[in-house]
N, C-alpha and C positions, 0 to 999 in steps of 0.2 A: 435483721437485714442491715447491711451497711450501705445500701444504695441510697442515694440523695437526689433530690431535685435541686438543681443549681440555678434555674432561670425558667421564667415562663412569661410568654407574650402572647396575648390573645389566645389562639388555639394551638399554640406550639409550646412544648416543654423541653427543656434540656436537662439531662442528669448524668451522674456518674455511678458506675455500678461495678463491683467485682465480676469478672467473667463468669464465675460459677452461679451468680445470682441473675444473670442476664435474662435467661428464659422465663424464670419466675416473675421478674419485674415487668417484662413485656406482656406476658400473659394476664397478669393482674390489671395492668393499664388498659389492655384491650377489653377485658371484661367490664371495667368501670365505664369507659368511654362509650362502648358499643351496646352494652345491656343495661347497666345500672343508671346512667344518666337519663336515658329516655323513660325509665320507670319513675324516676324522681321528678323530672320535668315533662309531663305528658304533652305539653304544648309543642315540644320539638316534633315537628312532622317530616323532617327529612332524615334519612338514615345517616348515622355517624360512622365514620370509619377511621382506622388508625393506619398511619404510615410511619415506618421507622427507618432511621439511617443510624448506623453505628460506626465508630472509629475504633481501631485496635487500641490496646493499652499503651500508654505513653506516645501516642501519635496525635497529630493536629486534627481538629475537626474538619480541616480542609480535605482530609483523606478518608472522611466517612463514606460508607457504602450502604446501599438499600439492604435491609434485613427482612428476611421472610418470616413472619411470625408463625405461619403454618408449618414451614419446614425447618425452622430454627437454623438457618444457614445463611451465609452471604450469597448476594446475587439478586437478580430482578425477580419480581413476583411471577 
């Protein structure tokens, strides 16, 4: 994959990804955060959720929009 994490602060991560990899990257990220981390750290007792915002290719992050992981499309959840 050519996707890369370019920044991470506390519980937020920023990355770049070719459009064709977007759904795979988001699905893997969701799986890690919501299922694998609680297995590894059983002391986490609050459910973990992922929220995703995405900007079109070659646009500012100011223009990012909510991404529905479930529906793989732009728009609100």
